[in-house]
C-alpha positions as CSV (number, residue, x, y, z in Angstrom):
1,M,-51.7,130.9,-22.6
2,R,-53.2,128.6,-20.1
3,I,-52.7,130.1,-16.6
4,G,-53.2,128.3,-13.3
5,M,-53.4,130.3,-10.1
6,I,-53.0,128.4,-6.8
7,S,-54.5,129.5,-3.5
8,P,-53.5,127.9,-0.2
9,Y,-56.5,129.5,1.5
10,S,-60.2,128.6,1.2
11,L,-61.7,130.7,-1.6
12,T,-65.1,130.8,0.1
13,V,-63.7,132.4,3.3
14,P,-63.3,136.2,3.0
15,G,-59.6,137.2,3.0
16,G,-57.2,139.6,1.4
17,V,-55.2,137.0,-0.5
18,Q,-58.3,135.2,-1.7
19,G,-59.8,138.5,-2.9
20,Q,-56.6,139.3,-4.8
21,I,-56.5,135.9,-6.5
22,L,-60.1,136.1,-7.7
23,G,-59.9,139.7,-8.8
24,L,-56.6,139.1,-10.7
25,A,-58.1,136.1,-12.4
26,R,-61.1,138.2,-13.5
27,A,-58.9,140.9,-14.8
28,I,-56.7,138.6,-16.8
29,R,-59.7,136.7,-18.2
30,A,-61.0,140.0,-19.4
31,R,-57.8,140.2,-21.4
32,G,-58.9,137.1,-23.3
33,E,-56.5,134.7,-21.5
34,S,-57.5,131.3,-20.1
35,V,-57.3,131.3,-16.3
36,R,-58.2,128.6,-13.8
37,V,-57.9,129.1,-10.0
38,L,-57.2,126.0,-7.8
39,G,-57.9,126.2,-4.1
40,P,-59.8,124.9,-1.1
41,C,-63.5,125.7,-1.0
42,D,-65.8,125.3,2.0
43,G,-69.0,125.2,-0.1
44,P,-69.8,126.0,-3.8
45,P,-66.9,127.6,-5.7
46,P,-67.2,131.4,-5.7
47,E,-66.6,131.6,-9.5
48,P,-67.1,129.3,-12.5
49,F,-63.4,129.3,-13.2
50,V,-62.5,127.9,-9.7
51,T,-61.6,124.2,-9.2
52,P,-62.3,123.2,-5.6
53,L,-59.7,121.1,-3.8
54,G,-61.6,120.3,-0.6
55,N,-62.4,121.9,2.7
56,C,-60.0,123.9,4.8
57,V,-58.6,123.3,8.3
58,P,-58.6,126.6,10.3
59,T,-55.0,127.1,11.4
60,G,-53.5,129.8,13.7
61,A,-50.9,132.1,12.1
62,N,-49.7,135.7,12.7
63,G,-52.3,136.2,15.5
64,S,-55.1,135.2,13.2
65,I,-56.8,132.1,11.8
66,V,-56.0,131.1,8.2
67,P,-58.1,128.5,6.3
68,L,-55.5,126.1,4.9
69,A,-55.9,122.6,3.4
70,P,-52.8,120.6,4.2
71,D,-54.6,117.2,4.2
72,P,-53.6,114.4,1.9
73,A,-56.9,114.4,0.0
74,A,-56.5,118.0,-1.0
75,Q,-52.9,117.3,-2.3
76,L,-54.1,114.4,-4.4
77,R,-56.8,116.7,-5.9
78,T,-54.2,119.3,-6.6
79,I,-51.9,116.9,-8.4
80,R,-54.8,115.5,-10.5
81,A,-56.0,119.0,-11.5
82,L,-52.5,120.1,-12.4
83,R,-52.1,117.0,-14.6
84,D,-55.5,117.4,-16.3
85,E,-55.3,121.1,-17.0
86,E,-51.9,121.2,-18.7
87,F,-51.1,124.7,-17.7
88,D,-48.5,126.8,-19.5
89,I,-47.7,128.9,-16.4
90,L,-48.5,128.5,-12.7
91,H,-48.9,131.5,-10.3
92,L,-48.6,130.5,-6.7
93,H,-49.8,132.9,-4.0
94,E,-48.1,132.3,-0.6
95,P,-46.0,129.6,-2.2
96,M,-44.6,128.2,1.0
97,A,-48.0,127.8,2.8
98,P,-48.7,124.1,3.7
99,G,-51.2,122.6,1.2
100,P,-51.8,123.1,-2.5
101,T,-49.1,125.7,-3.2
102,M,-46.3,123.7,-1.6
103,T,-47.6,120.5,-3.4
104,T,-47.5,122.4,-6.7
105,I,-43.9,123.4,-6.1
106,L,-42.9,119.8,-5.4
107,V,-44.7,118.5,-8.6
108,K,-43.8,121.5,-10.8
109,P,-45.6,120.6,-14.0
110,A,-45.0,124.0,-15.6
111,P,-43.0,127.2,-15.1
112,M,-43.9,128.9,-11.8
113,I,-43.9,132.3,-10.3
114,G,-44.7,133.1,-6.7
115,T,-46.2,136.1,-4.9
116,F,-45.4,136.5,-1.2
117,H,-48.1,138.4,0.8
118,R,-47.4,137.6,4.4
119,A,-45.7,140.0,6.9
120,G,-44.6,139.4,10.5
121,H,-43.7,135.8,11.4
122,S,-44.4,132.5,9.7
123,V,-44.4,129.2,11.6
124,A,-44.4,127.3,8.3
125,Y,-41.0,128.8,7.4
126,D,-39.6,127.6,10.7
127,V,-41.1,124.2,10.7
128,F,-40.5,123.4,7.0
129,K,-37.3,125.5,6.5
130,P,-35.2,122.9,4.5
131,L,-38.2,122.2,2.3
132,T,-39.2,125.8,1.8
133,S,-35.7,126.9,1.0
134,R,-35.3,124.3,-1.8
135,G,-38.8,124.9,-3.0
136,A,-38.4,128.6,-3.4
137,N,-35.5,128.0,-5.8
138,R,-38.0,126.3,-8.2
139,L,-39.8,129.6,-8.8
140,A,-38.7,131.4,-11.9
141,I,-39.7,134.8,-10.5
142,R,-40.6,135.9,-7.0
143,F,-42.8,138.9,-6.1
144,A,-43.5,140.5,-2.8
145,V,-46.4,142.9,-2.2
146,S,-44.7,145.1,0.4
147,D,-41.4,145.8,2.2
148,D,-42.5,143.8,5.2
149,A,-43.5,140.8,3.0
150,E,-40.1,141.0,1.2
151,A,-38.2,141.2,4.5
152,L,-39.9,138.1,5.8
153,A,-39.3,136.1,2.6
154,I,-35.6,137.2,2.4
155,D,-35.0,136.3,6.0
156,A,-36.6,132.9,5.6
157,L,-35.7,131.9,2.1
158,G,-33.1,134.3,0.7
159,G,-33.3,135.2,-3.0
160,T,-34.4,138.3,-4.9
161,Y,-37.9,139.7,-5.2
162,E,-39.6,141.9,-7.7
163,R,-42.3,144.3,-6.3
164,A,-45.9,143.7,-7.0
165,F,-48.8,145.5,-5.3
166,N,-52.2,144.5,-4.1
167,A,-54.8,145.8,-6.3
168,V,-58.5,146.8,-6.4
169,E,-61.3,146.2,-9.0
170,V,-62.0,149.9,-8.9
171,Q,-65.2,149.9,-11.0
172,R,-66.8,147.1,-9.0
173,F,-66.6,149.3,-5.8
174,R,-67.4,152.5,-7.6
175,N,-70.5,151.1,-9.2
176,G,-72.0,149.6,-6.1
177,T,-75.4,150.7,-4.8
178,P,-74.9,152.6,-1.5
179,T,-76.7,151.1,1.6
180,P,-79.0,153.8,3.0
181,T,-78.1,155.5,6.3
182,D,-80.0,157.5,8.9
183,G,-77.0,159.4,10.4
184,P,-73.3,159.9,10.1
185,T,-72.1,156.3,9.6
186,I,-68.8,154.4,10.2
187,F,-68.1,151.0,8.6
188,F,-65.7,148.4,10.0
189,I,-65.1,144.9,8.6
190,A,-62.5,142.4,9.7
191,R,-62.1,139.4,11.8
192,H,-62.9,140.2,15.4
193,E,-59.5,139.6,17.0
194,E,-57.1,141.7,19.0
195,R,-54.8,142.9,16.1
196,K,-57.7,144.3,14.1
197,G,-58.4,146.8,16.8
198,L,-62.2,146.6,17.0
199,A,-62.1,147.0,20.7
200,V,-60.3,150.4,20.2
201,L,-62.9,151.5,17.7
202,L,-65.8,150.6,20.0
203,D,-64.2,152.6,22.8
204,A,-63.8,155.5,20.5
205,F,-67.3,155.2,19.1
206,A,-68.8,155.5,22.7
207,R,-67.4,159.0,22.8
208,L,-69.2,160.1,19.6
209,P,-72.5,161.9,19.4
210,D,-75.8,160.0,19.6
211,T,-76.5,160.8,15.9
212,C,-73.6,158.6,14.8
213,R,-74.0,155.0,13.6
214,L,-71.5,152.1,13.4
215,W,-71.8,149.1,11.1
216,V,-69.6,146.2,12.4
217,G,-69.0,143.4,9.9
218,G,-67.3,140.1,10.5
219,V,-67.0,137.7,13.5
220,G,-64.2,136.3,15.5
221,P,-62.9,135.2,19.0
222,E,-63.6,138.6,20.5
223,T,-67.2,139.0,19.2
224,D,-69.1,137.7,22.2
225,E,-67.1,139.7,24.7
226,L,-67.3,142.9,22.7
227,R,-71.0,142.5,22.2
228,R,-71.4,141.9,26.0
229,I,-69.7,145.2,26.6
230,H,-71.2,147.3,23.8
231,G,-74.3,145.3,22.8
232,D,-76.7,147.8,24.6
233,D,-75.7,150.6,22.3
234,P,-78.6,150.9,19.7
235,R,-76.4,152.9,17.4
236,I,-74.3,149.8,16.6
237,A,-75.4,147.3,14.0
238,W,-73.7,143.9,14.3
239,L,-73.8,142.5,10.8
240,G,-71.9,139.2,11.2
241,E,-70.4,137.7,8.1
242,I,-71.3,139.5,5.0
243,D,-70.6,138.7,1.3
244,E,-68.5,140.9,-1.1
245,A,-71.7,142.5,-2.6
246,E,-72.9,143.7,0.8
247,K,-69.4,144.8,1.7
248,T,-69.3,147.0,-1.4
249,E,-72.7,148.4,-0.7
250,R,-71.8,149.2,2.9
251,M,-68.6,150.9,1.9
252,R,-70.5,153.0,-0.7
253,G,-73.1,154.0,1.9
254,A,-70.9,154.8,4.9
255,D,-69.4,158.2,5.5
256,V,-66.2,156.8,6.9
257,F,-64.4,153.5,6.6
258,C,-62.4,152.8,9.8
259,A,-59.5,150.3,10.0
260,P,-58.1,150.6,13.5
261,S,-55.6,147.6,13.3
262,L,-52.8,147.5,15.8
263,H,-50.2,145.5,13.9
264,G,-49.6,142.7,11.4
265,E,-50.9,144.3,8.2
266,S,-48.5,144.0,5.3
267,F,-50.6,146.0,2.9
268,G,-53.8,147.9,3.4
269,I,-55.9,146.5,0.6
270,V,-59.2,147.2,2.5
271,L,-58.2,150.9,2.6
272,L,-57.9,150.9,-1.2
273,E,-61.3,149.3,-1.5
274,A,-62.8,152.1,0.6
275,M,-61.0,154.7,-1.6
276,A,-62.5,153.0,-4.7
277,A,-65.9,153.2,-3.1
278,E,-65.4,156.9,-2.7
279,T,-65.5,156.8,1.1
280,A,-63.3,158.7,3.5
281,V,-60.7,156.6,5.3
282,V,-59.7,156.8,9.0
283,A,-57.0,154.2,9.9
284,S,-54.2,153.4,12.3
285,D,-50.8,154.8,11.5
286,I,-49.0,151.4,11.1
287,P,-46.5,150.6,8.4
288,G,-48.8,148.5,6.2
289,Y,-51.4,151.3,6.1
290,A,-49.0,154.2,5.9
291,K,-47.5,152.7,2.7
292,V,-51.0,152.9,1.0
293,T,-52.5,156.0,2.6
294,R,-50.6,159.2,2.5
295,A,-51.5,160.7,5.9
296,G,-53.7,163.7,5.7
297,A,-54.2,163.3,1.9
298,D,-55.8,160.0,1.1
299,G,-56.9,159.2,4.6
300,A,-56.6,160.3,8.2
301,L,-54.1,158.2,10.2
302,V,-54.2,157.9,14.0
303,P,-51.7,156.3,16.4
304,P,-52.7,152.6,16.9
305,G,-54.5,151.8,20.2
306,D,-55.5,155.3,21.0
307,P,-59.3,155.5,21.4
308,I,-59.4,159.2,22.3
309,G,-57.3,160.2,19.3
310,L,-59.5,157.9,17.1
311,A,-62.7,159.4,18.4
312,N,-61.4,162.9,17.8
313,T,-60.4,162.1,14.2
314,L,-63.6,160.3,13.4
315,H,-65.6,163.3,14.8
316,D,-63.6,165.7,12.7
317,V,-64.1,163.8,9.5
318,L,-67.8,163.2,10.1
319,T,-68.6,166.8,10.9
320,D,-66.3,168.6,8.5
321,P,-67.7,168.1,4.9
322,V,-64.7,169.9,3.4
323,R,-62.2,167.6,5.0
324,G,-64.2,164.5,4.1
325,E,-64.6,165.5,0.5
326,A,-60.8,166.3,0.3
327,L,-60.0,162.8,1.6
328,I,-62.4,161.2,-0.9
329,A,-61.0,163.2,-3.8
330,S,-57.4,162.4,-3.0
331,G,-58.2,158.7,-2.3
332,S,-60.0,158.4,-5.7
333,Q,-56.8,159.5,-7.4
334,R,-54.6,157.3,-5.2
335,V,-56.5,154.1,-5.9
336,A,-56.0,154.5,-9.6
337,E,-52.4,153.6,-9.0
338,F,-53.5,150.2,-7.6
339,S,-56.0,149.2,-10.2
340,M,-56.4,145.4,-11.0
341,R,-56.0,146.2,-14.7
342,R,-52.5,147.5,-14.0
343,L,-51.6,144.5,-11.9
344,A,-52.9,142.2,-14.6
345,D,-50.5,143.8,-17.1
346,L,-47.6,143.4,-14.7
347,Y,-48.2,139.7,-14.1
348,L,-48.9,138.9,-17.8
349,D,-45.4,140.2,-18.5
350,A,-44.0,138.1,-15.7
351,Y,-45.7,135.0,-17.1
352,R,-44.2,135.5,-20.5
353,R,-40.7,136.0,-19.0
354,A,-41.0,132.9,-16.8
355,I,-42.0,130.8,-19.8
356,A,-39.1,132.2,-21.8
357,M,-36.7,131.5,-18.9
358,E,-37.8,127.8,-18.8
359,D,-37.6,127.5,-22.6
360,S,-34.0,128.8,-22.6
361,I,-32.9,126.3,-20.0
362,R,-34.3,123.4,-22.1
């Protein structure tokens, strides 16, 4: 079976959807299937099985910046690759995003399934509603990764959705070499923007003992201002953009992974990555995280936007070895339910069903 996966987002820019696409492709290729990923790339493709479609255009969406490629040149490259590869099945992630996925829907050279990841609000659904509504009907099977993602898709597009889940390459995180530390260490990685809650974490960290350390990964529109306010704290290491290998090593080395997001998270994949890395999780009690992390068992959840509550919880987890070890043990069991191997099996079954559905119509 020749499988084509289409990404609307640049595969060289770190992101949850991009990570899911590449991890799923690796897991399915390990099953002996032929998989090719098509997507924008700002630089060399991250894997040999990736076909680059051009550079991205950073676009505002859901309070963040997404690396889309809606330009005509990228669409021509998409059509050419679809023609040349002769796929048996196409898997579109965020099918209605402007760019390669929407172009693939219009061309439809093979049976298609779609996975909807986005929660919150989508400008693309509003702007292109007549087109997206018709396009969605060309998908043989539709998946949503969370209740919030399904609600958005139903509201904008109608239709019925099967439930998938975001998954983790468990062994990749578990086998990483831990980064050495010189004190109780917290790790944060995300785009530095309001909804990710880094400002809240930094306020909380200022209340922790001098022995504590904080690794801050990523950059964003708030970086300069936050560094101006907190840059004099020698306990904070500002890492900037880091690659997946370093992220894994930092997760393995840290005592706590903290995700203080305020809103807009449909599924807490980064929490699962931390669980796979056998690191205790402290996160905001928001719907996308609460669905992944059973409060008090797999991770400690704190009301969003509460720096005092966050500081107290971080202190408790860092100073109570029994609690930290319990969170790690429970998280290790929890993440097994979200392994990339299980997700590969789910989608391989869907690919076969979609092909059979198209064959029956013919």
